[in-house]
C-alpha positions as CSV (number, residue, x, y, z in Angstrom):
1,M,33.5,-6.8,13.5
2,V,29.9,-5.8,12.0
3,R,28.9,-8.3,9.2
4,C,26.9,-7.4,6.2
5,S,24.6,-10.3,6.5
6,N,23.9,-9.7,10.2
7,I,23.0,-6.0,9.3
8,L,20.6,-7.1,6.5
9,I,19.0,-9.8,8.7
10,G,18.5,-7.0,11.4
11,V,16.9,-4.7,9.1
12,V,14.5,-7.2,7.6
13,N,13.4,-8.4,11.1
14,L,13.1,-4.8,12.4
15,L,10.7,-4.2,9.4
16,T,8.6,-7.3,10.0
17,L,8.6,-6.5,13.7
18,I,7.2,-3.1,13.0
19,I,4.6,-4.9,10.5
20,S,3.6,-7.3,13.1
21,I,2.3,-4.9,15.6
22,P,-0.5,-3.4,13.6
23,I,-1.4,-6.9,12.5
24,L,-1.7,-8.1,16.1
25,L,-3.6,-5.1,17.3
26,A,-6.1,-5.4,14.2
27,G,-6.8,-9.1,15.2
28,L,-7.4,-8.1,18.8
29,A,-9.6,-5.2,17.7
30,M,-11.6,-7.5,15.4
31,Q,-12.0,-10.0,18.2
32,K,-13.7,-7.4,20.4
33,Q,-15.8,-5.8,17.9
34,A,-17.2,-8.9,16.1
35,A,-21.0,-9.2,16.4
36,T,-21.4,-12.4,14.4
37,E,-19.5,-15.5,13.6
38,C,-18.8,-14.2,10.1
39,D,-17.0,-11.3,11.7
40,R,-14.9,-13.5,13.9
41,W,-13.3,-15.7,11.3
42,L,-10.5,-13.3,10.5
43,D,-9.5,-12.4,14.0
44,I,-7.7,-15.6,14.9
45,P,-5.5,-15.7,11.7
46,F,-4.7,-12.0,12.4
47,I,-3.6,-12.7,15.9
48,V,-1.7,-15.8,15.0
49,V,0.1,-14.2,12.3
50,G,0.8,-11.1,14.2
51,A,2.1,-13.1,17.2
52,F,4.2,-15.4,15.1
53,L,5.9,-12.4,13.2
54,L,6.5,-10.7,16.4
55,V,8.2,-13.6,18.1
56,V,10.2,-14.7,15.1
57,S,11.3,-11.1,14.3
58,L,12.4,-10.5,17.9
59,A,14.5,-13.7,17.8
60,G,16.1,-12.8,14.5
61,L,16.8,-9.2,15.4
62,I,18.4,-10.0,18.7
63,G,20.2,-13.0,17.3
64,A,21.7,-10.9,14.4
65,C,22.5,-7.8,16.4
66,C,23.6,-9.2,19.7
67,R,25.4,-12.2,18.0
68,S,23.2,-14.7,19.9
69,T,23.8,-17.9,18.1
70,C,21.1,-19.8,19.8
71,L,18.4,-17.2,18.9
72,L,19.6,-16.9,15.4
73,W,19.5,-21.0,15.2
74,L,15.9,-20.9,16.5
75,Y,15.0,-18.2,14.0
76,L,16.6,-20.1,11.0
77,F,14.9,-23.4,12.2
78,V,11.3,-21.7,12.4
79,M,11.9,-20.0,9.0
80,F,12.9,-23.5,7.6
81,L,9.6,-24.9,8.8
82,F,7.7,-22.0,7.5
83,I,9.2,-22.1,4.0
84,I,8.6,-25.9,3.8
85,S,4.9,-25.4,4.9
86,L,4.3,-22.7,2.5
87,F,5.9,-24.6,-0.3
88,F,3.6,-27.6,0.3
89,F,0.6,-25.4,0.7
90,T,1.4,-23.7,-2.7
91,V,1.6,-27.2,-4.2
92,F,-1.6,-28.1,-2.6
93,A,-3.4,-24.8,-3.8
94,F,-2.2,-25.4,-7.3
95,V,-3.4,-29.1,-7.4
96,V,-7.0,-28.3,-6.0
97,T,-7.4,-25.1,-8.4
98,H,-6.2,-26.8,-11.6
99,K,-8.3,-30.0,-11.7
100,N,-10.2,-28.7,-14.7
101,V,-7.6,-26.8,-16.7
102,S,-7.9,-29.0,-19.6
103,E,-11.8,-28.7,-19.6
104,A,-11.9,-25.0,-19.3
105,I,-14.0,-23.2,-21.8
106,S,-13.6,-19.5,-22.4
107,G,-16.7,-17.5,-21.4
108,K,-18.4,-20.4,-19.8
109,G,-21.1,-19.4,-17.5
110,I,-22.1,-20.6,-14.1
111,D,-24.9,-22.6,-15.3
112,E,-22.5,-24.5,-17.5
113,Y,-20.3,-25.5,-14.6
114,K,-21.0,-28.5,-12.5
115,L,-19.3,-29.6,-9.0
116,G,-17.7,-32.4,-10.8
117,D,-15.5,-29.8,-12.7
118,Y,-13.8,-29.0,-9.3
119,S,-11.4,-31.0,-7.1
120,K,-12.8,-33.6,-4.7
121,W,-11.3,-31.6,-1.8
122,F,-13.5,-28.5,-2.8
123,Q,-16.5,-30.8,-3.4
124,R,-16.3,-32.4,0.0
125,K,-16.1,-28.8,1.6
126,V,-19.3,-27.3,0.1
127,N,-21.1,-30.6,0.2
128,D,-20.6,-30.7,4.0
129,T,-23.9,-29.6,5.6
130,N,-22.3,-27.8,8.6
131,T,-19.6,-26.2,6.5
132,W,-22.2,-25.0,3.9
133,N,-24.5,-23.6,6.5
134,K,-21.8,-21.5,7.9
135,I,-20.9,-20.2,4.5
136,K,-24.5,-19.5,3.7
137,S,-25.0,-17.9,6.9
138,C,-22.1,-15.6,6.2
139,M,-23.5,-14.7,2.6
140,Q,-26.9,-13.9,4.1
141,T,-25.2,-11.6,6.9
142,G,-23.2,-10.0,4.2
143,K,-26.2,-9.5,1.9
144,V,-24.1,-10.5,-1.1
145,C,-27.4,-10.1,-3.2
146,K,-28.9,-7.0,-1.7
147,N,-27.1,-4.3,-3.8
148,N,-26.5,-6.0,-7.0
149,N,-27.2,-4.2,-10.2
150,R,-30.0,-6.3,-11.8
151,H,-29.2,-5.3,-15.4
152,K,-25.6,-6.3,-14.8
153,I,-26.0,-9.6,-13.1
154,F,-28.8,-10.9,-15.1
155,D,-27.4,-10.1,-18.5
156,N,-27.3,-13.3,-20.4
157,A,-23.5,-13.0,-21.2
158,F,-23.0,-11.8,-17.6
159,K,-20.9,-9.0,-18.7
160,S,-20.5,-5.7,-16.7
161,V,-21.5,-2.5,-17.9
162,I,-18.8,-0.2,-19.0
163,H,-16.8,1.1,-15.9
164,E,-18.7,-1.4,-13.5
165,K,-17.2,-4.3,-11.7
166,P,-18.4,-7.7,-13.2
167,A,-20.7,-9.8,-11.1
168,T,-18.8,-12.5,-8.9
169,G,-19.4,-16.1,-9.3
170,V,-21.5,-16.0,-5.9
171,Q,-23.7,-13.2,-7.3
172,R,-24.3,-15.3,-10.5
173,G,-25.0,-18.7,-8.9
174,C,-26.6,-17.5,-5.7
175,C,-28.7,-14.4,-6.5
176,K,-30.8,-15.6,-9.4
177,P,-32.3,-19.0,-10.6
178,P,-30.5,-20.9,-13.4
179,K,-31.4,-19.8,-17.0
180,E,-32.9,-23.2,-17.8
181,C,-35.8,-22.7,-15.2
182,N,-37.1,-19.9,-17.5
183,F,-38.6,-18.0,-14.4
184,E,-40.1,-14.4,-15.2
185,N,-38.0,-11.7,-13.6
186,E,-40.6,-9.2,-12.0
187,S,-38.1,-7.0,-9.9
188,H,-34.9,-7.1,-8.3
189,N,-34.2,-10.6,-7.0
190,V,-38.1,-11.5,-7.4
191,W,-38.7,-14.2,-10.0
192,K,-42.1,-15.7,-10.7
193,K,-42.3,-19.3,-11.2
194,P,-44.4,-20.8,-13.9
195,E,-47.5,-22.6,-12.5
196,N,-47.4,-26.4,-12.3
197,G,-43.8,-26.3,-13.7
198,T,-41.7,-29.4,-13.7
199,Y,-37.9,-29.1,-13.6
200,S,-35.2,-31.5,-14.3
201,N,-32.8,-29.1,-12.5
202,P,-33.4,-29.3,-8.7
203,D,-32.0,-25.7,-8.4
204,C,-35.4,-24.5,-9.9
205,D,-37.3,-25.9,-7.0
206,A,-34.8,-24.7,-4.5
207,W,-35.2,-21.0,-5.5
208,N,-37.1,-18.8,-3.0
209,N,-37.8,-15.0,-3.4
210,D,-37.1,-14.4,0.3
211,E,-33.8,-12.7,0.5
212,N,-32.7,-15.1,3.1
213,S,-33.2,-17.9,0.8
214,L,-32.8,-17.0,-2.9
215,C,-30.6,-19.7,-4.4
216,Y,-28.3,-20.1,-1.4
217,D,-29.3,-23.9,-1.3
218,C,-28.6,-24.3,-5.0
219,Q,-25.9,-26.3,-6.5
220,S,-25.3,-23.2,-8.8
221,C,-24.5,-21.4,-5.6
222,K,-21.9,-23.7,-4.6
223,V,-20.5,-23.7,-8.1
224,G,-20.3,-19.8,-7.9
225,L,-18.5,-19.9,-4.6
226,L,-16.0,-22.4,-5.9
227,E,-15.4,-20.5,-9.1
228,D,-14.6,-17.4,-7.0
229,L,-12.4,-19.4,-4.6
230,K,-10.4,-21.0,-7.5
231,D,-9.6,-17.6,-9.0
232,E,-8.6,-16.2,-5.5
233,W,-6.4,-19.3,-4.7
234,K,-4.7,-19.1,-8.1
235,R,-3.7,-15.4,-7.4
236,L,-2.6,-16.6,-3.8
237,T,-0.5,-19.4,-5.5
238,I,1.4,-16.7,-7.5
239,L,2.0,-14.6,-4.6
240,N,3.2,-17.6,-2.5
241,I,5.7,-18.6,-5.1
242,I,7.1,-15.0,-4.9
243,L,7.1,-15.0,-1.0
244,V,8.9,-18.4,-1.0
245,L,11.6,-17.1,-3.3
246,I,12.0,-13.9,-1.0
247,L,12.0,-16.1,2.1
248,I,14.6,-18.4,0.6
249,I,16.9,-15.4,-0.1
250,V,16.4,-13.9,3.5
251,Y,17.0,-17.6,4.9
252,S,20.3,-17.8,2.9
253,I,21.4,-14.4,4.4
254,G,20.3,-15.7,7.7
255,C,22.6,-18.6,7.4
256,C,25.6,-16.4,6.6
257,A,24.7,-14.3,9.7
258,F,24.5,-17.7,11.7
259,R,28.1,-18.8,10.4
260,N,29.3,-15.4,11.2
261,N,28.1,-15.5,14.8
262,R,29.7,-18.9,15.3
263,R,32.9,-17.7,13.9
264,D,32.9,-14.6,16.1
265,N,32.0,-16.6,19.2
266,H,34.7,-19.0,18.5
267,Y,37.3,-16.3,18.1
268,R,36.2,-14.6,21.3
269,K,36.5,-18.1,23.1
270,Y,40.0,-18.8,22.3
271,R,41.5,-15.2,22.3
């Protein structure tokens, strides 16, 4: 007899199977077309996610529709591990992005933030020379400062012009020297340092007008990156919570389908 839970699990896994194919193909295409290391960092996650969805969806689809108890058990076991992993990652993301919740100041600029405002895990990542060199290389290759609107990015309040997208933390921290340096802005991304100037902020000495240097070696650049990452991870945390809830519902339906399979197989065995 056809069971409702088996039908639902079959439909869900058919949809994820269809979704997995373009994800897998996109990963393979990116791997072939990538010209730089920055272009390659997404291809492996796409391939892994696509292959994972493909295999798990097939197991769930065959297990539910063909009454294969073993495949459905494997499907539920992998789903359980995935839900647990996603839950712990969500908790981790919440912890590392909410270190300075009580210290947050509305409208605070990049110059006012310090690396100490962020979690130790984030600090270790950006302070690691090898990691930062890779990040810096990707920002240089992506030319994050090339097409900036000067009047938007260098506005004292860092507010966007009407109908324009606000500058990101990376743009504010990496594409200009800190305000306390008091450099004179001569043109786009070109700042004149005062002669014989001495600065308490090492970022002032680190600034260079070369488009491949700018403030990529500044602490403010690392802070800008972390501020963007923190916002992205907060949004990711919300999505993960929703996804965990959906997966728990699907997992519960899968358990019902598994119980149906065992019951049906038991009846067929002793008929």
